[in-house]
N, C-alpha and C positions, 0 to 999 in steps of 0.2 A: 792266656796267662802264662808267664814264664815259669820255667822249672824251679827257679829259686823261690818265687812266690808260692808255687804249689807246695814245695817242701815246707816253707814257713807256715802256711795255713794248716797243713797236715800235722806238723809237730804241735802247733798251737791247739788244734782240736784234740789231739791225743793227750796233751797235758791237762786240758780242761776236763776231759773224761776221767783222767787219772785222779782228779781231785773231787769232782762233783759226784761221781758214782759212789765212792766210799762214804761221802757225807750222807747221801740218801739211804744207803744200806745201813750205816751205823745208827742213824736216827730211828729206823724201823727196828733193828735188832735190839738196841738198848731199851726201847719201850716195851717190846714183846717179852724179852727175857727177864728184864729187871736186873738190879745190881748184883744179886747173888749168883744167878746163872751166868750172867755176863762175866763176872769175876772168875768163875770156873773155866770158861772158855779162854779167857786171857791167860790164866795160869797154865793151861795145857800148851798154848802157843808159845809162851815165854820159856817154859821149862824145856820143851822139846827143841827149842831153837839152839840151845847149847850143844846138844848132840848132833843136830843137823849141821851146825857150824863146823864142828870137828870133822864131820864126814866130807865136807866140801874141800878140806885141805888147802884152802886158799886158791883153788883152781879158777874161780871167776876172775880174780884180779890178774893172776899169772896168765891164764888162757887168753884173756882179752889183749894183753900186751903182746904176747908171742904171736897170736893170730894176725894182728895188725902189721907185724914186721915181715910176715911171709905170705900176705894175702894174695899175691899174684902167682904163687907156686903151689899147684895142686898136689904135687908129690909130697912136699914138706907139710902142707896143711893136713893131708891124710895121715901122715906119720904122727904129727902132733895130736890130732884128734883121737887116734887109736890109743896112743900112749896115755893121754889124760883120761880117756874112757876106762881103760883098764885100772889105772890108779884109783879113780873115783869109785869103780865097782867094788874093788877090794876094801877100800876105806868105808864105803856105805854098808857093806855086809858086816864088817867088824863092829862099827858103831851102832848098827841096828841090834846086834846081839847084846851089847853093853846096855843099850837103852831098854830093851825088853827085860833084861835081868833086873835092872834098877827099878822098873815099874812093878814087877812081881815082888821084889824084895822089900821095897820101901812104901809102895802104894797099893799093895794087895791086888795087883793086876787090874788097876783102874781101866775100864774099857775106853774111856775118852782118850787117855794117854796112850793106850795101845793102838788105837785107831790112827793117831798121828805118827806112829812109827812108819806108816806107808810113805810119808813125806821123805824120810831118810832112805827107804828102800828104792824109791824111784828117783833119787837124787842124781845118779849117773846120767839120766836122760835130760837133765837140765843143762842145755847147751846155749843158753843166752849169751854166754861169754864169746862163743864162736861167731855169732851174728854181730855182736858189738865190735869185735875185732875186725870183721869184714865191713863194718859201717853199714850194715843192712838194718838200719833203725826202723824203716818203714814196715818191714815184715814183723819185727818184734812188737811194734806198736799196734799193728792190725790184729795180731793174735791176742794181745793183751786187752785191747778195747772190746773185741768180740766176747772173750771169756768173762770180762768184768760185767758187761751188760747181761750176759746169759746167767751169771751167778746172781746178779741183782734180781733178775726175773724169778729165779728159783727161790731165793730168800724171801722175796715179797709174797710169793704164792704159798710156800710151804710153812714158814715160821708163823705160828698162830698163838702158841702157848708158852709160858715160862719154862716148861719141861722140854722144849724143842731144841735145847742147846746141843744135844747129840746130833740132831738132824743138821744143825748149822755147821758143826764140825765135819760131817760127811760131805756137805756141799763144798766147804773150803778145801778139803783133801782131794775131792774129785776134780775140782777146777785146777788145782795145782798139778795133779798128775796129767790131766789132759793137756795143759800148757807144755809140760815137759815132753810128752810123747809127740805132739804136733811139731814142736821145734826140732826134736831129734830126727823125725822122718824127713822134714824139709832140708835138713843139713846135708843130706846125701847129694843134693843137687850140686854142691860145691866141692865134692870129694871124688876121688878116683880110687875105687877099691882094688884096682889092679896093682896098686902100690901097697896093698895091705901087707904088713909084716909086724911081728912082735919083737921089738928090740929090748931085751931085758936090761942091757947096759944103759940104754937111754931112759928106761923107766926108773931105774935106780938113781940116775943122775938128775932126772926131772923132779923126783920126790924131794931131794935135798934142796933144789931150787925153790920148791913150793913153800918151804918152812917159814921164811920171812914174811911171805904173803899171808900164810895161815896165821901167823902171830898178829899181824895188823888187823885181820878180820876178826880174830878172837877178841882182841882187846876192845875194838870199836863196837862189835855186836853184843858182847857180854856186858859191857858198860851200859848199853842202852836197854838191856833187859833185866839187869840185876835188881832194879827197883821193884818191878812187878813180881818177880819170883820171890824176893824176900818179903814183900808185902803180903803175898798170898800165903806164904808159910807162917809168918809171924802174926798176922792179923786176921786172915781168913778171906773168903771169896767176896763177902759183902763189901769190905773196904777196898778190895782190889777192883771190884766193879765200879765203885764210885770214883776211884783214881783213874780207871780206864776211860771214863767219860771225858775228863779234862785232858788226859794225856793224848787221846785220839785227836782232839781239836788242835793241840799244840803240834803234833806230828804232821797233820794235814797242812797246817800253816807253813811248817818248814818245807814240806814237799812243794807247796805252791810257790814259795819264794824262789827255791832253786830250780824249779821248772821254768820260771820266768827268766832266770839268768842263763839257763842252758839254751834257751831260744835266742837270747841276745848275744851270747858269746860262745858259739859252738866250737870255735877253733882255739880255745885257750891253751889246751895241752900241747898243740902243735907249734906254739910260738914260745915255749918255755926254755928253749936252748939259748946259748950265749949270743948267737947271731941276732936274735930278736929281743934282746934284753930290755931296751927302752920301750918297745911296743908292749911287751909283757907287763912291765912295771906300770905303765900307763893304764892298761886294762884292769889290773888288780886294784889300782887306786880308784878307778872309775867304779868298779863293782863295790868296793869298800864304801865309797860315797853314797851310792844308790841304796846299799843296805842300811846305812845309818839314816838316810832320809825316809826310807819306807818303814823301818822297824819302829821308829818313835811314834808316829801317829797310829800305826796299827795296834801296838801294844797298849797305848792309852785308850783307844777305842774299845778294845776287847776287855780291858779292865773295867771301864765304865759300864759297859753293857754285858758283863759276864753273866748276870742272872738271866737276862733275856736269851743269851746264847745257849746256856745250859738247858733252860726250859724248852727252847725251840728244838734243839738237836736231840736231847735225851729224855726230857719229860720231868714231871713233878718229883719222882722218886730220887732224882739226882741233884736236887737243889743244895744238898749239904756239901756238894763238891764245888760250889762257887768259889770258896776260898782257895780250894786246890788249884783251880784254873788261874786265879790271880797270882798265886805263889809261883806257878810254872811259867808265867809270861816272860820274866827275864831270861828263862832258859832259851827261848827262841832267839833273843838278841845275842846271847853268848854262843849258841850253837851255830848260828848263821856265820858269825865271824870266825869261829873255830874251824868250820868246814872250809871257808874261803882260804884262811892262812895255813890250815893244817892239811886237809885232804888235797887241796890244790897246790899251794905254794911249796910246802915241805916235801910232799911226795914227788911233785913234778921237778923239783930242784934236787932230787936224790938225797933227801935227808930223812929217809924212812926210819932209820935206827933211832934218831932223836925223837921222832913222833911216837915210836913204839915205847920208849922210856916214859914219855909224857902220859900216854894212854895207860901204861901199867901203873903209874903213880895215881892217876885219876881213878882207876879201877879200885885201888885200895881205899882211897878217900870215899868212894861211893859205897863200898861195903861197910866201912866203919860208921859213916854218917847215917846210912839206912838202919844199921843195927842199933844206933843210939836213939834216933828220932822216931822210928816207926812205933815202938812201944809207947812213946809219949804222945804223939800227934796222929797216929794211924796214917790215913791217906795223905794228910797234909804234911806229915813227917817225911814220907817218901818223896813228895813234891819238893820240899825244902832241900832234901839231900840231893835230888837230881839237879836242881838249879845250882846249888853250891858246887857240886862236882864239875858241872859244865863251866862255871865261872873260873874255877881253878885251872881247868884244861885250857881255856882261852888265854888266861894270864901267862901260863907256862909257854904256850906256843909263841906269844908275842915276845916274851923274854928271849927265847931261843933265836927268833928271827932278828931281833935287834943285836943280840950278842955276837952272832956270826955274820951279821950284815948280809943276810940273804936277799932281802929287798928293803926298800925304804917304806917305813910305816909312820903315818902321822899320829903320833902318840897323843898329842894334845886334843886333836879332833875326836879321836875314839874315846878318850877319857871324858871329854865334855858330854858326849851323847850317852855314854855309859852311866855316868853319875846322875845326870838329869833324868834319864829314863828310869834308873833304879830308884831314885828318890821319889818320883811321882808314883811309881808302882807300889812303893812302900806306903805312901800316904793313902792310896786307894783303899787299903785295908782298914783305914780308920774313918773313911767318909762314906756316907750312905747316898748313893746316886739314884736310888729307886724313887725318891720323892722330889727329885730335882730341886733340892734346897739351894739357898743362896750360896752356901759354901761350895757345893758341887759345881755351880755355875762359874764361880770365881776360879775354882781349880781348873776347870776346862779352858777358860779364857787365858789364864796364866800359862797353861801348857802350850796353847797355840802361840802366844806371844814369844815364849822361850824358843819354840820351834822356828818361828820366823826370824828371830834374832840370830840364829845359827847361819842364815844366809848373809848376814852382815859381817860376821867375824870370819866366816870361811867362804871366800869368794869363789872357789872352784866348785862348790855345790850347785851353783846356778848352771855352770857348764855341763854338769852331769845330767841335769834335767833337760837341758837343750839337746843333749845326745839322744835321750829317749824320744823327745819330740821329733827330731830329724829321722830317727830310725823308723818309728811308726809311720811317719809321713811317707817314707820311701817304699813302704809295703802297700800303700793304697793304689 
């Protein structure tokens, strides 16, 4: 078997493990803990993520880029590694103090929240950025797969009662720390400590370089966690647990989609320069087509079988979150396209500042919409606010791309799929599919016909499917 095929199969296996293991674990955890205890865990994770985010200072994004530029020079690698390690250590210490003070002042020293401070304490040892910059993806994947499987084993063995939420947090923290320490130790293989030196001028200069990367990470991560944090504070752990059940399904679906595309298009960032403009535009167009083709049937399927999915993955106690899942389904559509045109196109084409402004505006929309809708609709309000925010993010990204002619976007095609998808997902909320009524059958058949009709009006969609067929055939 060739090296290319070996790498393909390895990446494929790691992506599958990345998706399937969390599904098995979450199904067990949600049933054992129940909505209230699960909500408490989700609140701890989402609340602490804000402080952890500031502690990272944008190092993962900056470190990956800088490491890839000097990957063949051990002296420069060592200097960069030491510099970022010192900055990260100082930052983590500072934000750990702020976090602990916040917990004692506002949450009476909550032990679960205090336990999660260890994630921030051991943040400097998180050097995944180093291996990503060196393109040592196999090592990262092996460590990740092993620890995921081990954590799944511990969770399935240890978690037995609704009050085991603290044990669950201990497992999560322990696995995170183990991953960081293992990665940190193995990074020594690619460094030469005879070049060790502390350059304070470089540290100060690097710190200011980190700020734009920190801003991007803050806006993207805070925006994705603000719904859970506000729901936990405004409505309580029970509603947060119900929301987490649907939200987890949506996030796993997003991971699955982009894991698939990372396998198909591993070199996208390397062809984003002007010399490969035509090739890059064709690849973006191809990914756009595939996303539209995949998302329409997936979202309709999930909407129709939402009750079965919630019951299978989470259990009887979470059936009131069926509507939450249906409201969140358009989010996957918008998020997939926002990630493609935002994270890929705008960043790779050096339009980070424009993306920052978009994310900042979307963040404000998220806060306001959650503040208005959560008291009215509880977990469904948070879902509606999340979907609305992501829709606005996508719309603004497309406007910027068209206005500044960054790449060509087929507005009519995206609008067609967007409107038809949203329309049918809206109708799902008024049709009962559990009894397989005449209306539900007609709805399903009409959706299928409309999907097939897209191949008639958009000729290049067929070419996209042929690309997938040829690609998979070449791996056999």
